[in-house]
C-alpha positions in Angstrom: 3.9 235.0 132.6 5.6 237.6 134.9 8.4 235.2 135.6 9.1 234.6 131.9 8.9 238.2 130.8 12.5 239.0 131.9 13.8 235.9 130.1 11.9 236.9 126.9 13.4 240.5 127.0 16.9 239.1 127.3 16.4 236.6 124.5 14.9 239.3 122.2 17.8 241.6 122.9 20.3 238.9 122.3 18.7 237.6 119.1 17.1 240.8 117.8 17.4 241.8 114.2 20.3 244.2 114.6 22.2 242.1 117.2 26.0 241.9 116.6 25.9 238.4 118.1 23.7 237.1 115.3 25.5 234.3 113.4 23.8 233.1 110.3 26.4 230.4 109.7 25.2 228.3 112.7 23.7 225.1 111.5 20.3 225.2 113.3 19.2 221.8 112.0 22.3 220.1 113.3 21.8 221.9 116.7 18.2 220.9 116.8 19.3 217.3 116.3 21.8 217.5 119.1 19.2 219.1 121.4 16.6 216.4 120.5 19.2 213.7 121.3 19.8 215.3 124.7 16.1 215.5 125.3 15.6 211.8 124.7 18.3 211.1 127.3 16.8 213.7 129.7 13.3 212.1 129.4 14.8 208.7 130.1 16.6 209.9 133.1 13.5 211.5 134.5 11.5 208.4 134.0 14.1 206.2 135.7 14.6 208.7 138.6 18.3 209.3 137.8 18.7 212.7 139.3 22.5 212.7 139.2 22.5 211.9 135.5 20.0 214.8 134.9 22.0 217.3 136.9 24.9 216.8 134.5 22.9 218.7 131.8 22.5 221.8 134.1 25.2 224.4 134.9 26.0 225.0 138.6 24.1 228.3 138.3 21.2 227.1 136.2 17.6 228.2 136.9 14.6 225.9 136.4 11.3 227.7 136.6 8.6 225.0 137.3 5.0 226.3 137.1 3.4 227.3 140.4 6.7 227.0 142.4 9.7 229.1 143.3 12.6 228.8 140.9 15.1 226.0 141.4 18.5 227.8 141.6 21.6 225.9 140.6 22.5 222.2 140.1 22.7 221.4 143.8 19.2 222.7 144.5 18.1 221.0 141.3 19.4 217.6 142.7 17.8 218.2 146.1 14.4 219.2 144.7 14.2 216.5 142.1 15.5 213.8 144.5 12.6 214.6 146.8 10.1 214.6 144.0 11.4 211.3 142.5 10.7 209.4 145.7 6.9 209.9 145.2 6.6 208.2 141.8 7.5 208.2 138.1 7.9 211.4 136.1 7.4 210.5 132.4 8.3 213.6 130.3 8.1 213.7 126.5 10.0 216.6 125.0 9.8 217.8 121.4 12.0 220.6 120.1 9.9 222.8 117.8 12.5 225.5 116.9 16.0 226.6 117.9 17.6 230.1 117.6 21.3 230.0 117.8 24.3 232.4 118.0 27.8 231.2 118.6 27.8 229.2 121.9 24.1 230.0 122.8 21.0 228.2 121.8 17.4 229.0 122.7 15.1 226.0 122.3 11.4 226.3 122.0 9.5 223.1 122.5 6.4 221.2 123.6 6.2 218.8 126.5 3.8 216.2 128.0 4.1 214.8 131.5 2.5 211.8 133.1 3.1 211.4 136.8 2.4 208.0 138.3 2.5 208.1 142.1 3.8 205.2 144.2 1.8 204.0 147.2 3.6 206.5 149.6 3.0 209.5 147.5 1.2 212.7 148.7 1.2 213.8 145.1 -1.8 212.6 143.1 -1.6 211.1 139.6 -1.5 213.9 137.1 -1.0 214.8 133.5 0.3 218.0 132.1 1.2 219.4 128.7 2.5 222.7 127.5 5.4 224.6 126.0 8.9 225.3 127.2 11.9 227.5 126.6 15.4 226.4 127.4 18.5 228.5 127.1 21.5 226.3 126.4 25.2 227.3 126.5 28.2 225.4 125.1 30.6 225.1 128.0 33.9 223.3 127.6 32.5 221.6 124.5 29.2 220.5 126.0 25.7 222.0 125.8 24.4 222.8 129.2 21.0 224.2 130.4 21.3 227.7 131.8 17.5 228.4 132.1 14.6 226.0 131.8 11.1 227.4 131.8 8.1 225.1 131.2 4.7 226.7 130.8 1.6 224.5 131.2 -1.3 224.9 128.8 -3.7 223.4 131.3 -5.7 225.7 133.7 -5.0 225.4 137.4 -7.5 222.9 139.0 -9.6 225.6 140.6 -9.9 227.5 137.3 -10.7 224.3 135.5 -13.5 223.6 138.0 -14.8 227.2 137.6 -14.9 226.8 133.8 -16.7 223.5 134.0 -19.3 225.0 136.3 -19.8 227.9 133.8 -20.6 225.5 131.0 -23.2 223.6 132.9 
């Protein structure tokens, strides 16, 4: 939550009621469709382990804030981090855009995700499932929508907290 607070403050200031950047003529439904189409491609690239194809969607200064890890800073670090993760198994993400807020060349996407990780035989990462919400800040750069910030937030408790809750209910 602490990591996302600065992002929310910036978004609220950019898209606040009295913001001069507000642009009511932006076709949010058309943008939602474009973002959904990108998400289908992104999900497919994750599942196939196609890191170079994924990196195309991120700017060279992007930030991806994966739960319980330090942020991934920039497209090169993104490629390095995800190349390492991809060698351990299959990452099957399902992304669903719930809402978009747009102004000029900026779009904020609010969505839901599910994740199924299937490890290969050499993996030190166990099989896992996750679900939650995410917020992505997109910017139109040279005619293409690119990810500036990506912040998934799991709805599931950490394993230690889950075990504690299960013990409380017994």
